All heavy atoms as atom14 arrays in JSON, in Angstrom:
{
  "sequence": "MRLSNRLLAESSVIIVSLILCLNMSYMADFTGFSSVITAFFTGVAIGQTNVWKKL",
  "atom14_mask": [
    [1, 1, 1, 1, 1, 1, 1, 1, 0, 0, 0, 0, 0, 0],
    [1, 1, 1, 1, 1, 1, 1, 1, 1, 1, 1, 0, 0, 0],
    [1, 1, 1, 1, 1, 1, 1, 1, 0, 0, 0, 0, 0, 0],
    [1, 1, 1, 1, 1, 1, 0, 0, 0, 0, 0, 0, 0, 0],
    [1, 1, 1, 1, 1, 1, 1, 1, 0, 0, 0, 0, 0, 0],
    [1, 1, 1, 1, 1, 1, 1, 1, 1, 1, 1, 0, 0, 0],
    [1, 1, 1, 1, 1, 1, 1, 1, 0, 0, 0, 0, 0, 0],
    [1, 1, 1, 1, 1, 1, 1, 1, 0, 0, 0, 0, 0, 0],
    [1, 1, 1, 1, 1, 0, 0, 0, 0, 0, 0, 0, 0, 0],
    [1, 1, 1, 1, 1, 1, 1, 1, 1, 0, 0, 0, 0, 0],
    [1, 1, 1, 1, 1, 1, 0, 0, 0, 0, 0, 0, 0, 0],
    [1, 1, 1, 1, 1, 1, 0, 0, 0, 0, 0, 0, 0, 0],
    [1, 1, 1, 1, 1, 1, 1, 0, 0, 0, 0, 0, 0, 0],
    [1, 1, 1, 1, 1, 1, 1, 1, 0, 0, 0, 0, 0, 0],
    [1, 1, 1, 1, 1, 1, 1, 1, 0, 0, 0, 0, 0, 0],
    [1, 1, 1, 1, 1, 1, 1, 0, 0, 0, 0, 0, 0, 0],
    [1, 1, 1, 1, 1, 1, 0, 0, 0, 0, 0, 0, 0, 0],
    [1, 1, 1, 1, 1, 1, 1, 1, 0, 0, 0, 0, 0, 0],
    [1, 1, 1, 1, 1, 1, 1, 1, 0, 0, 0, 0, 0, 0],
    [1, 1, 1, 1, 1, 1, 1, 1, 0, 0, 0, 0, 0, 0],
    [1, 1, 1, 1, 1, 1, 0, 0, 0, 0, 0, 0, 0, 0],
    [1, 1, 1, 1, 1, 1, 1, 1, 0, 0, 0, 0, 0, 0],
    [1, 1, 1, 1, 1, 1, 1, 1, 0, 0, 0, 0, 0, 0],
    [1, 1, 1, 1, 1, 1, 1, 1, 0, 0, 0, 0, 0, 0],
    [1, 1, 1, 1, 1, 1, 0, 0, 0, 0, 0, 0, 0, 0],
    [1, 1, 1, 1, 1, 1, 1, 1, 1, 1, 1, 1, 0, 0],
    [1, 1, 1, 1, 1, 1, 1, 1, 0, 0, 0, 0, 0, 0],
    [1, 1, 1, 1, 1, 0, 0, 0, 0, 0, 0, 0, 0, 0],
    [1, 1, 1, 1, 1, 1, 1, 1, 0, 0, 0, 0, 0, 0],
    [1, 1, 1, 1, 1, 1, 1, 1, 1, 1, 1, 0, 0, 0],
    [1, 1, 1, 1, 1, 1, 1, 0, 0, 0, 0, 0, 0, 0],
    [1, 1, 1, 1, 0, 0, 0, 0, 0, 0, 0, 0, 0, 0],
    [1, 1, 1, 1, 1, 1, 1, 1, 1, 1, 1, 0, 0, 0],
    [1, 1, 1, 1, 1, 1, 0, 0, 0, 0, 0, 0, 0, 0],
    [1, 1, 1, 1, 1, 1, 0, 0, 0, 0, 0, 0, 0, 0],
    [1, 1, 1, 1, 1, 1, 1, 0, 0, 0, 0, 0, 0, 0],
    [1, 1, 1, 1, 1, 1, 1, 1, 0, 0, 0, 0, 0, 0],
    [1, 1, 1, 1, 1, 1, 1, 0, 0, 0, 0, 0, 0, 0],
    [1, 1, 1, 1, 1, 0, 0, 0, 0, 0, 0, 0, 0, 0],
    [1, 1, 1, 1, 1, 1, 1, 1, 1, 1, 1, 0, 0, 0],
    [1, 1, 1, 1, 1, 1, 1, 1, 1, 1, 1, 0, 0, 0],
    [1, 1, 1, 1, 1, 1, 1, 0, 0, 0, 0, 0, 0, 0],
    [1, 1, 1, 1, 0, 0, 0, 0, 0, 0, 0, 0, 0, 0],
    [1, 1, 1, 1, 1, 1, 1, 0, 0, 0, 0, 0, 0, 0],
    [1, 1, 1, 1, 1, 0, 0, 0, 0, 0, 0, 0, 0, 0],
    [1, 1, 1, 1, 1, 1, 1, 1, 0, 0, 0, 0, 0, 0],
    [1, 1, 1, 1, 0, 0, 0, 0, 0, 0, 0, 0, 0, 0],
    [1, 1, 1, 1, 1, 1, 1, 1, 1, 0, 0, 0, 0, 0],
    [1, 1, 1, 1, 1, 1, 1, 0, 0, 0, 0, 0, 0, 0],
    [1, 1, 1, 1, 1, 1, 1, 1, 0, 0, 0, 0, 0, 0],
    [1, 1, 1, 1, 1, 1, 1, 0, 0, 0, 0, 0, 0, 0],
    [1, 1, 1, 1, 1, 1, 1, 1, 1, 1, 1, 1, 1, 1],
    [1, 1, 1, 1, 1, 1, 1, 1, 1, 0, 0, 0, 0, 0],
    [1, 1, 1, 1, 1, 1, 1, 1, 1, 0, 0, 0, 0, 0],
    [1, 1, 1, 1, 1, 1, 1, 1, 0, 0, 0, 0, 0, 0]
  ],
  "atom14_positions": [
    [[77.77, 114.64, 128.59], [77.41, 116.03, 128.64], [78.44, 116.9, 127.91], [78.12, 118.04, 127.66], [77.23, 116.48, 130.09], [76.06, 115.87, 130.75], [74.79, 116.01, 129.68], [73.32, 115.63, 130.05], [0.0, 0.0, 0.0], [0.0, 0.0, 0.0], [0.0, 0.0, 0.0], [0.0, 0.0, 0.0], [0.0, 0.0, 0.0], [0.0, 0.0, 0.0]],
    [[79.55, 116.29, 127.58], [80.57, 117.07, 126.79], [80.04, 117.39, 125.43], [80.42, 118.42, 124.85], [81.83, 116.32, 126.72], [82.6, 116.29, 128.01], [83.87, 115.49, 127.92], [83.47, 114.13, 128.23], [84.23, 113.12, 128.06], [85.45, 113.26, 127.71], [83.78, 111.91, 128.39], [0.0, 0.0, 0.0], [0.0, 0.0, 0.0], [0.0, 0.0, 0.0]],
    [[79.12, 116.54, 124.91], [78.52, 116.85, 123.6], [77.71, 118.07, 123.58], [77.8, 118.86, 122.61], [77.67, 115.61, 123.18], [76.92, 115.8, 121.89], [77.92, 115.83, 120.74], [75.91, 114.64, 121.74], [0.0, 0.0, 0.0], [0.0, 0.0, 0.0], [0.0, 0.0, 0.0], [0.0, 0.0, 0.0], [0.0, 0.0, 0.0], [0.0, 0.0, 0.0]],
    [[77.03, 118.39, 124.7], [76.24, 119.6, 124.75], [77.08, 120.84, 124.81], [76.63, 121.91, 124.4], [75.33, 119.55, 125.99], [76.06, 119.54, 127.14], [0.0, 0.0, 0.0], [0.0, 0.0, 0.0], [0.0, 0.0, 0.0], [0.0, 0.0, 0.0], [0.0, 0.0, 0.0], [0.0, 0.0, 0.0], [0.0, 0.0, 0.0], [0.0, 0.0, 0.0]],
    [[78.31, 120.72, 125.25], [79.21, 121.86, 125.24], [79.62, 122.23, 123.81], [79.94, 123.38, 123.56], [80.48, 121.61, 126.14], [80.1, 121.56, 127.56], [79.12, 122.11, 128.01], [80.9, 120.86, 128.33], [0.0, 0.0, 0.0], [0.0, 0.0, 0.0], [0.0, 0.0, 0.0], [0.0, 0.0, 0.0], [0.0, 0.0, 0.0], [0.0, 0.0, 0.0]],
    [[79.72, 121.28, 122.89], [80.12, 121.53, 121.56], [79.04, 122.16, 120.74], [79.31, 122.8, 119.74], [80.56, 120.21, 120.89], [81.81, 119.61, 121.47], [82.22, 118.45, 120.7], [82.95, 117.55, 121.58], [83.15, 116.28, 121.37], [82.61, 115.72, 120.32], [83.81, 115.56, 122.2], [0.0, 0.0, 0.0], [0.0, 0.0, 0.0], [0.0, 0.0, 0.0]],
    [[77.79, 121.93, 121.14], [76.64, 122.52, 120.36], [76.53, 124.0, 120.68], [76.87, 124.43, 121.76], [75.38, 121.76, 120.67], [75.41, 120.31, 120.36], [74.08, 119.65, 120.8], [75.56, 120.1, 118.83], [0.0, 0.0, 0.0], [0.0, 0.0, 0.0], [0.0, 0.0, 0.0], [0.0, 0.0, 0.0], [0.0, 0.0, 0.0], [0.0, 0.0, 0.0]],
    [[75.99, 124.72, 119.72], [75.92, 126.19, 119.93], [74.64, 126.63, 120.55], [74.54, 127.82, 120.92], [76.16, 126.88, 118.55], [77.51, 126.63, 117.88], [77.6, 127.27, 116.54], [78.65, 127.06, 118.78], [0.0, 0.0, 0.0], [0.0, 0.0, 0.0], [0.0, 0.0, 0.0], [0.0, 0.0, 0.0], [0.0, 0.0, 0.0], [0.0, 0.0, 0.0]],
    [[73.61, 125.85, 120.59], [72.3, 126.27, 121.13], [72.33, 126.35, 122.61], [73.09, 125.58, 123.28], [71.23, 125.28, 120.68], [0.0, 0.0, 0.0], [0.0, 0.0, 0.0], [0.0, 0.0, 0.0], [0.0, 0.0, 0.0], [0.0, 0.0, 0.0], [0.0, 0.0, 0.0], [0.0, 0.0, 0.0], [0.0, 0.0, 0.0], [0.0, 0.0, 0.0]],
    [[71.6, 127.29, 123.17], [71.53, 127.46, 124.62], [70.89, 126.31, 125.28], [71.17, 125.94, 126.44], [70.83, 128.78, 124.99], [71.62, 129.96, 124.65], [70.87, 131.26, 125.09], [70.0, 131.16, 125.96], [71.24, 132.32, 124.6], [0.0, 0.0, 0.0], [0.0, 0.0, 0.0], [0.0, 0.0, 0.0], [0.0, 0.0, 0.0], [0.0, 0.0, 0.0]],
    [[69.93, 125.68, 124.63], [69.17, 124.57, 125.19], [69.79, 123.22, 124.86], [69.11, 122.21, 124.97], [67.7, 124.67, 124.72], [67.67, 124.5, 123.26], [0.0, 0.0, 0.0], [0.0, 0.0, 0.0], [0.0, 0.0, 0.0], [0.0, 0.0, 0.0], [0.0, 0.0, 0.0], [0.0, 0.0, 0.0], [0.0, 0.0, 0.0], [0.0, 0.0, 0.0]],
    [[70.98, 123.2, 124.48], [71.62, 121.93, 124.08], [71.75, 120.97, 125.28], [71.66, 119.74, 125.08], [72.98, 122.2, 123.44], [73.88, 122.81, 124.38], [0.0, 0.0, 0.0], [0.0, 0.0, 0.0], [0.0, 0.0, 0.0], [0.0, 0.0, 0.0], [0.0, 0.0, 0.0], [0.0, 0.0, 0.0], [0.0, 0.0, 0.0], [0.0, 0.0, 0.0]],
    [[71.91, 121.41, 126.5], [71.97, 120.56, 127.59], [70.65, 119.84, 127.82], [70.58, 118.61, 128.09], [72.35, 121.33, 128.91], [72.27, 120.46, 130.12], [73.71, 121.93, 128.74], [0.0, 0.0, 0.0], [0.0, 0.0, 0.0], [0.0, 0.0, 0.0], [0.0, 0.0, 0.0], [0.0, 0.0, 0.0], [0.0, 0.0, 0.0], [0.0, 0.0, 0.0]],
    [[69.56, 120.56, 127.66], [68.26, 119.96, 127.78], [68.02, 118.94, 126.71], [67.49, 117.83, 126.97], [67.2, 121.05, 127.82], [67.31, 121.91, 129.04], [65.8, 120.43, 127.73], [66.41, 123.15, 129.05], [0.0, 0.0, 0.0], [0.0, 0.0, 0.0], [0.0, 0.0, 0.0], [0.0, 0.0, 0.0], [0.0, 0.0, 0.0], [0.0, 0.0, 0.0]],
    [[68.42, 119.26, 125.44], [68.19, 118.37, 124.36], [68.97, 117.09, 124.55], [68.47, 115.98, 124.39], [68.53, 119.06, 123.06], [67.51, 120.2, 122.77], [68.57, 118.08, 121.92], [67.95, 121.13, 121.67], [0.0, 0.0, 0.0], [0.0, 0.0, 0.0], [0.0, 0.0, 0.0], [0.0, 0.0, 0.0], [0.0, 0.0, 0.0], [0.0, 0.0, 0.0]],
    [[70.25, 117.17, 124.9], [71.07, 116.05, 125.09], [70.57, 115.14, 126.31], [70.53, 113.95, 126.2], [72.58, 116.42, 125.32], [73.44, 115.26, 125.75], [73.15, 117.04, 124.04], [0.0, 0.0, 0.0], [0.0, 0.0, 0.0], [0.0, 0.0, 0.0], [0.0, 0.0, 0.0], [0.0, 0.0, 0.0], [0.0, 0.0, 0.0], [0.0, 0.0, 0.0]],
    [[70.12, 115.8, 127.32], [69.56, 115.07, 128.49], [68.33, 114.31, 128.1], [68.11, 113.2, 128.48], [69.29, 116.04, 129.63], [70.44, 116.65, 130.07], [0.0, 0.0, 0.0], [0.0, 0.0, 0.0], [0.0, 0.0, 0.0], [0.0, 0.0, 0.0], [0.0, 0.0, 0.0], [0.0, 0.0, 0.0], [0.0, 0.0, 0.0], [0.0, 0.0, 0.0]],
    [[67.48, 114.99, 127.35], [66.26, 114.33, 126.9], [66.51, 113.15, 125.95], [65.92, 112.08, 126.09], [65.3, 115.32, 126.21], [63.96, 114.88, 125.84], [63.19, 114.38, 127.02], [63.17, 115.97, 125.1], [0.0, 0.0, 0.0], [0.0, 0.0, 0.0], [0.0, 0.0, 0.0], [0.0, 0.0, 0.0], [0.0, 0.0, 0.0], [0.0, 0.0, 0.0]],
    [[67.51, 113.32, 125.06], [67.86, 112.24, 124.15], [68.43, 111.08, 124.95], [68.1, 109.93, 124.66], [68.85, 112.76, 123.07], [68.1, 113.68, 122.09], [69.53, 111.6, 122.36], [69.02, 114.37, 121.14], [0.0, 0.0, 0.0], [0.0, 0.0, 0.0], [0.0, 0.0, 0.0], [0.0, 0.0, 0.0], [0.0, 0.0, 0.0], [0.0, 0.0, 0.0]],
    [[69.31, 111.36, 125.91], [69.83, 110.31, 126.75], [68.78, 109.6, 127.49], [68.75, 108.29, 127.59], [70.88, 110.91, 127.72], [71.6, 109.96, 128.62], [72.47, 108.99, 127.85], [72.43, 110.71, 129.62], [0.0, 0.0, 0.0], [0.0, 0.0, 0.0], [0.0, 0.0, 0.0], [0.0, 0.0, 0.0], [0.0, 0.0, 0.0], [0.0, 0.0, 0.0]],
    [[67.86, 110.27, 128.03], [66.75, 109.7, 128.85], [65.9, 108.82, 127.92], [65.56, 107.69, 128.31], [65.94, 110.8, 129.49], [64.68, 110.16, 130.61], [0.0, 0.0, 0.0], [0.0, 0.0, 0.0], [0.0, 0.0, 0.0], [0.0, 0.0, 0.0], [0.0, 0.0, 0.0], [0.0, 0.0, 0.0], [0.0, 0.0, 0.0], [0.0, 0.0, 0.0]],
    [[65.53, 109.28, 126.8], [64.69, 108.51, 125.89], [65.41, 107.3, 125.32], [64.82, 106.25, 125.16], [64.17, 109.41, 124.77], [63.15, 110.44, 125.17], [62.81, 111.3, 124.0], [61.9, 109.86, 125.76], [0.0, 0.0, 0.0], [0.0, 0.0, 0.0], [0.0, 0.0, 0.0], [0.0, 0.0, 0.0], [0.0, 0.0, 0.0], [0.0, 0.0, 0.0]],
    [[66.69, 107.46, 125.07], [67.47, 106.36, 124.54], [67.62, 105.24, 125.55], [67.47, 104.08, 125.28], [68.88, 106.85, 124.12], [69.68, 105.77, 123.45], [69.08, 104.87, 122.82], [70.97, 105.88, 123.52], [0.0, 0.0, 0.0], [0.0, 0.0, 0.0], [0.0, 0.0, 0.0], [0.0, 0.0, 0.0], [0.0, 0.0, 0.0], [0.0, 0.0, 0.0]],
    [[67.85, 105.59, 126.84], [67.93, 104.58, 127.89], [66.62, 103.97, 128.12], [66.52, 102.76, 128.38], [68.46, 105.23, 129.18], [69.92, 105.68, 129.11], [71.06, 104.34, 128.76], [70.95, 103.44, 130.27], [0.0, 0.0, 0.0], [0.0, 0.0, 0.0], [0.0, 0.0, 0.0], [0.0, 0.0, 0.0], [0.0, 0.0, 0.0], [0.0, 0.0, 0.0]],
    [[65.56, 104.73, 128.02], [64.18, 104.13, 128.17], [63.86, 103.1, 127.06], [63.32, 102.1, 127.31], [63.18, 105.25, 128.17], [61.9, 104.77, 128.29], [0.0, 0.0, 0.0], [0.0, 0.0, 0.0], [0.0, 0.0, 0.0], [0.0, 0.0, 0.0], [0.0, 0.0, 0.0], [0.0, 0.0, 0.0], [0.0, 0.0, 0.0], [0.0, 0.0, 0.0]],
    [[64.32, 103.44, 125.86], [64.1, 102.54, 124.69], [64.89, 101.3, 124.91], [64.41, 100.15, 124.68], [64.46, 103.22, 123.37], [64.43, 102.32, 122.23], [63.25, 101.93, 121.7], [65.64, 101.82, 121.68], [63.23, 100.98, 120.59], [65.65, 100.93, 120.66], [64.44, 100.56, 120.09], [64.42, 99.71, 119.03], [0.0, 0.0, 0.0], [0.0, 0.0, 0.0]],
    [[66.16, 101.46, 125.27], [67.03, 100.27, 125.51], [66.47, 99.39, 126.62], [66.55, 98.15, 126.54], [68.45, 100.69, 125.84], [69.12, 101.35, 124.67], [69.29, 100.3, 123.19], [70.43, 99.14, 123.77], [0.0, 0.0, 0.0], [0.0, 0.0, 0.0], [0.0, 0.0, 0.0], [0.0, 0.0, 0.0], [0.0, 0.0, 0.0], [0.0, 0.0, 0.0]],
    [[65.92, 99.94, 127.65], [65.34, 99.17, 128.76], [64.1, 98.43, 128.25], [63.87, 97.27, 128.6], [64.95, 100.03, 129.95], [0.0, 0.0, 0.0], [0.0, 0.0, 0.0], [0.0, 0.0, 0.0], [0.0, 0.0, 0.0], [0.0, 0.0, 0.0], [0.0, 0.0, 0.0], [0.0, 0.0, 0.0], [0.0, 0.0, 0.0], [0.0, 0.0, 0.0]],
    [[63.25, 99.12, 127.49], [62.07, 98.47, 126.92], [62.49, 97.31, 125.98], [61.82, 96.28, 125.94], [61.21, 99.51, 126.22], [59.83, 98.94, 125.87], [59.26, 98.29, 126.73], [59.42, 99.21, 124.74], [0.0, 0.0, 0.0], [0.0, 0.0, 0.0], [0.0, 0.0, 0.0], [0.0, 0.0, 0.0], [0.0, 0.0, 0.0], [0.0, 0.0, 0.0]],
    [[63.53, 97.53, 125.26], [63.99, 96.5, 124.31], [64.47, 95.26, 125.07], [64.3, 94.08, 124.64], [65.14, 97.07, 123.46], [65.64, 96.21, 122.44], [64.93, 95.84, 121.28], [66.92, 95.57, 122.58], [65.38, 95.02, 120.37], [67.44, 94.75, 121.6], [66.66, 94.44, 120.49], [0.0, 0.0, 0.0], [0.0, 0.0, 0.0], [0.0, 0.0, 0.0]],
    [[65.09, 95.47, 126.27], [65.63, 94.3, 127.0], [64.64, 93.73, 127.98], [64.87, 92.75, 128.67], [66.91, 94.71, 127.78], [66.62, 95.81, 128.6], [68.03, 95.08, 126.85], [0.0, 0.0, 0.0], [0.0, 0.0, 0.0], [0.0, 0.0, 0.0], [0.0, 0.0, 0.0], [0.0, 0.0, 0.0], [0.0, 0.0, 0.0], [0.0, 0.0, 0.0]],
    [[63.46, 94.38, 128.16], [62.42, 93.87, 129.02], [62.28, 94.53, 130.37], [61.45, 94.15, 131.15], [0.0, 0.0, 0.0], [0.0, 0.0, 0.0], [0.0, 0.0, 0.0], [0.0, 0.0, 0.0], [0.0, 0.0, 0.0], [0.0, 0.0, 0.0], [0.0, 0.0, 0.0], [0.0, 0.0, 0.0], [0.0, 0.0, 0.0], [0.0, 0.0, 0.0]],
    [[63.07, 95.54, 130.61], [63.0, 96.31, 131.85], [61.9, 97.39, 131.71], [61.48, 97.74, 130.62], [64.31, 96.94, 132.27], [65.35, 95.96, 132.64], [66.43, 95.75, 131.79], [65.3, 95.22, 133.83], [67.41, 94.86, 132.12], [66.24, 94.31, 134.14], [67.32, 94.12, 133.29], [0.0, 0.0, 0.0], [0.0, 0.0, 0.0], [0.0, 0.0, 0.0]],
    [[61.48, 97.93, 132.83], [60.55, 99.01, 132.82], [61.19, 100.31, 132.29], [62.28, 100.69, 132.82], [60.0, 99.25, 134.23], [59.09, 100.4, 134.18], [0.0, 0.0, 0.0], [0.0, 0.0, 0.0], [0.0, 0.0, 0.0], [0.0, 0.0, 0.0], [0.0, 0.0, 0.0], [0.0, 0.0, 0.0], [0.0, 0.0, 0.0], [0.0, 0.0, 0.0]],
    [[60.6, 100.91, 131.3], [61.25, 102.11, 130.79], [61.12, 103.35, 131.75], [61.96, 104.23, 131.74], [60.58, 102.5, 129.47], [59.2, 102.7, 129.65], [0.0, 0.0, 0.0], [0.0, 0.0, 0.0], [0.0, 0.0, 0.0], [0.0, 0.0, 0.0], [0.0, 0.0, 0.0], [0.0, 0.0, 0.0], [0.0, 0.0, 0.0], [0.0, 0.0, 0.0]],
    [[60.15, 103.28, 132.59], [60.02, 104.42, 133.59], [61.15, 104.36, 134.6], [61.66, 105.41, 134.94], [58.65, 104.29, 134.28], [58.5, 105.31, 135.4], [57.47, 104.43, 133.3], [0.0, 0.0, 0.0], [0.0, 0.0, 0.0], [0.0, 0.0, 0.0], [0.0, 0.0, 0.0], [0.0, 0.0, 0.0], [0.0, 0.0, 0.0], [0.0, 0.0, 0.0]],
    [[61.48, 103.19, 135.04], [62.54, 103.07, 136.04], [63.87, 103.51, 135.46], [64.62, 104.26, 136.14], [62.64, 101.62, 136.55], [61.39, 101.31, 137.34], [63.87, 101.43, 137.46], [61.28, 99.86, 137.8], [0.0, 0.0, 0.0], [0.0, 0.0, 0.0], [0.0, 0.0, 0.0], [0.0, 0.0, 0.0], [0.0, 0.0, 0.0], [0.0, 0.0, 0.0]],
    [[64.17, 103.11, 134.23], [65.5, 103.54, 133.65], [65.48, 105.05, 133.35], [66.55, 105.67, 133.44], [65.75, 102.76, 132.37], [64.71, 102.87, 131.5], [65.98, 101.3, 132.75], [0.0, 0.0, 0.0], [0.0, 0.0, 0.0], [0.0, 0.0, 0.0], [0.0, 0.0, 0.0], [0.0, 0.0, 0.0], [0.0, 0.0, 0.0], [0.0, 0.0, 0.0]],
    [[64.36, 105.63, 132.95], [64.3, 107.06, 132.77], [64.52, 107.78, 134.05], [65.24, 108.82, 134.08], [62.96, 107.47, 132.16], [0.0, 0.0, 0.0], [0.0, 0.0, 0.0], [0.0, 0.0, 0.0], [0.0, 0.0, 0.0], [0.0, 0.0, 0.0], [0.0, 0.0, 0.0], [0.0, 0.0, 0.0], [0.0, 0.0, 0.0], [0.0, 0.0, 0.0]],
    [[64.0, 107.19, 135.18], [64.27, 107.82, 136.47], [65.74, 107.74, 136.84], [66.36, 108.69, 137.33], [63.4, 107.07, 137.53], [63.79, 107.47, 138.95], [63.39, 108.7, 139.44], [64.53, 106.65, 139.71], [63.67, 109.07, 140.75], [64.82, 107.0, 141.06], [64.42, 108.23, 141.52], [0.0, 0.0, 0.0], [0.0, 0.0, 0.0], [0.0, 0.0, 0.0]],
    [[66.35, 106.58, 136.61], [67.75, 106.4, 137.01], [68.63, 107.28, 136.07], [69.67, 107.78, 136.51], [68.21, 104.97, 136.87], [67.75, 104.16, 138.05], [67.1, 102.96, 137.83], [67.93, 104.58, 139.33], [66.71, 102.19, 138.9], [67.56, 103.82, 140.44], [66.92, 102.62, 140.17], [0.0, 0.0, 0.0], [0.0, 0.0, 0.0], [0.0, 0.0, 0.0]],
    [[68.28, 107.52, 134.84], [69.0, 108.39, 133.96], [68.89, 109.82, 134.51], [69.88, 110.57, 134.51], [68.45, 108.34, 132.55], [68.52, 106.98, 132.07], [69.26, 109.23, 131.62], [0.0, 0.0, 0.0], [0.0, 0.0, 0.0], [0.0, 0.0, 0.0], [0.0, 0.0, 0.0], [0.0, 0.0, 0.0], [0.0, 0.0, 0.0], [0.0, 0.0, 0.0]],
    [[67.73, 110.2, 134.95], [67.61, 111.5, 135.58], [68.38, 111.7, 136.8], [68.98, 112.74, 137.07], [0.0, 0.0, 0.0], [0.0, 0.0, 0.0], [0.0, 0.0, 0.0], [0.0, 0.0, 0.0], [0.0, 0.0, 0.0], [0.0, 0.0, 0.0], [0.0, 0.0, 0.0], [0.0, 0.0, 0.0], [0.0, 0.0, 0.0], [0.0, 0.0, 0.0]],
    [[68.46, 110.67, 137.63], [69.32, 110.72, 138.82], [70.79, 110.82, 138.42], [71.55, 111.54, 139.03], [69.12, 109.43, 139.67], [70.12, 109.28, 140.75], [67.71, 109.46, 140.28], [0.0, 0.0, 0.0], [0.0, 0.0, 0.0], [0.0, 0.0, 0.0], [0.0, 0.0, 0.0], [0.0, 0.0, 0.0], [0.0, 0.0, 0.0], [0.0, 0.0, 0.0]],
    [[71.17, 110.06, 137.38], [72.6, 110.15, 136.92], [72.94, 111.53, 136.41], [74.03, 112.06, 136.67], [72.83, 109.1, 135.83], [0.0, 0.0, 0.0], [0.0, 0.0, 0.0], [0.0, 0.0, 0.0], [0.0, 0.0, 0.0], [0.0, 0.0, 0.0], [0.0, 0.0, 0.0], [0.0, 0.0, 0.0], [0.0, 0.0, 0.0], [0.0, 0.0, 0.0]],
    [[71.97, 112.16, 135.73], [72.23, 113.51, 135.21], [72.29, 114.5, 136.39], [73.04, 115.44, 136.41], [71.15, 113.9, 134.16], [71.33, 113.12, 132.89], [71.19, 115.41, 133.85], [70.24, 113.23, 131.92], [0.0, 0.0, 0.0], [0.0, 0.0, 0.0], [0.0, 0.0, 0.0], [0.0, 0.0, 0.0], [0.0, 0.0, 0.0], [0.0, 0.0, 0.0]],
    [[71.46, 114.21, 137.4], [71.49, 115.08, 138.58], [72.72, 115.04, 139.37], [73.05, 115.94, 140.12], [0.0, 0.0, 0.0], [0.0, 0.0, 0.0], [0.0, 0.0, 0.0], [0.0, 0.0, 0.0], [0.0, 0.0, 0.0], [0.0, 0.0, 0.0], [0.0, 0.0, 0.0], [0.0, 0.0, 0.0], [0.0, 0.0, 0.0], [0.0, 0.0, 0.0]],
    [[73.54, 113.99, 139.19], [74.81, 113.91, 139.93], [75.94, 114.65, 139.2], [77.02, 114.79, 139.74], [75.16, 112.42, 140.04], [74.24, 111.61, 140.87], [74.15, 112.12, 142.31], [75.18, 112.38, 142.89], [72.97, 112.21, 142.89], [0.0, 0.0, 0.0], [0.0, 0.0, 0.0], [0.0, 0.0, 0.0], [0.0, 0.0, 0.0], [0.0, 0.0, 0.0]],
    [[75.67, 115.16, 137.94], [76.68, 115.9, 137.25], [76.65, 117.37, 137.56], [75.73, 117.82, 138.31], [76.52, 115.66, 135.73], [75.25, 116.24, 135.35], [76.6, 114.21, 135.35], [0.0, 0.0, 0.0], [0.0, 0.0, 0.0], [0.0, 0.0, 0.0], [0.0, 0.0, 0.0], [0.0, 0.0, 0.0], [0.0, 0.0, 0.0], [0.0, 0.0, 0.0]],
    [[77.55, 118.1, 137.01], [77.57, 119.58, 137.22], [76.56, 120.35, 136.35], [76.41, 121.52, 136.61], [78.96, 120.12, 136.99], [79.94, 119.6, 138.02], [79.57, 119.28, 139.12], [81.21, 119.5, 137.58], [0.0, 0.0, 0.0], [0.0, 0.0, 0.0], [0.0, 0.0, 0.0], [0.0, 0.0, 0.0], [0.0, 0.0, 0.0], [0.0, 0.0, 0.0]],
    [[75.93, 119.72, 135.43], [75.04, 120.45, 134.47], [73.62, 120.43, 134.97], [72.69, 121.04, 134.33], [75.11, 119.85, 133.11], [76.47, 119.98, 132.53], [74.64, 118.41, 133.1], [0.0, 0.0, 0.0], [0.0, 0.0, 0.0], [0.0, 0.0, 0.0], [0.0, 0.0, 0.0], [0.0, 0.0, 0.0], [0.0, 0.0, 0.0], [0.0, 0.0, 0.0]],
    [[73.27, 119.82, 136.11], [71.9, 119.79, 136.54], [71.33, 121.16, 136.89], [70.14, 121.36, 136.79], [71.73, 118.87, 137.77], [72.36, 119.41, 139.07], [73.61, 119.23, 139.49], [71.74, 120.18, 140.04], [73.83, 119.85, 140.7], [72.65, 120.46, 141.03], [70.44, 120.67, 140.19], [72.33, 121.21, 142.12], [70.14, 121.44, 141.25], [71.06, 121.72, 142.28]],
    [[72.21, 122.13, 137.17], [71.68, 123.44, 137.43], [71.2, 124.17, 136.17], [70.35, 125.06, 136.24], [72.86, 124.32, 138.04], [73.23, 123.83, 139.39], [74.42, 124.63, 139.95], [74.84, 124.04, 141.29], [75.99, 124.76, 141.86], [0.0, 0.0, 0.0], [0.0, 0.0, 0.0], [0.0, 0.0, 0.0], [0.0, 0.0, 0.0], [0.0, 0.0, 0.0]],
    [[71.65, 123.74, 135.0], [71.22, 124.29, 133.77], [69.93, 123.75, 133.35], [69.22, 124.33, 132.52], [72.25, 124.05, 132.65], [73.58, 124.75, 132.9], [74.52, 124.4, 131.76], [75.87, 125.11, 131.97], [76.8, 124.73, 130.92], [0.0, 0.0, 0.0], [0.0, 0.0, 0.0], [0.0, 0.0, 0.0], [0.0, 0.0, 0.0], [0.0, 0.0, 0.0]],
    [[69.49, 122.6, 133.86], [68.22, 121.98, 133.5], [67.11, 122.69, 134.23], [66.1, 122.87, 133.86], [68.22, 120.49, 133.85], [69.19, 119.67, 132.99], [69.18, 118.21, 133.49], [68.92, 119.72, 131.55], [0.0, 0.0, 0.0], [0.0, 0.0, 0.0], [0.0, 0.0, 0.0], [0.0, 0.0, 0.0], [0.0, 0.0, 0.0], [0.0, 0.0, 0.0]]
  ]
}
């Protein structure tokens, strides 16, 4: 999430979170795991950070 602090757009946290979620989903699909489950776990991981209030 430090990357979103460097960007100047107000919605950079949302963009970085979405990219992270889609990237993890793609990697899970590539390795044979369910992409929905990993997207959920990525959302849970983002929810544990301090930036979840901005989402």
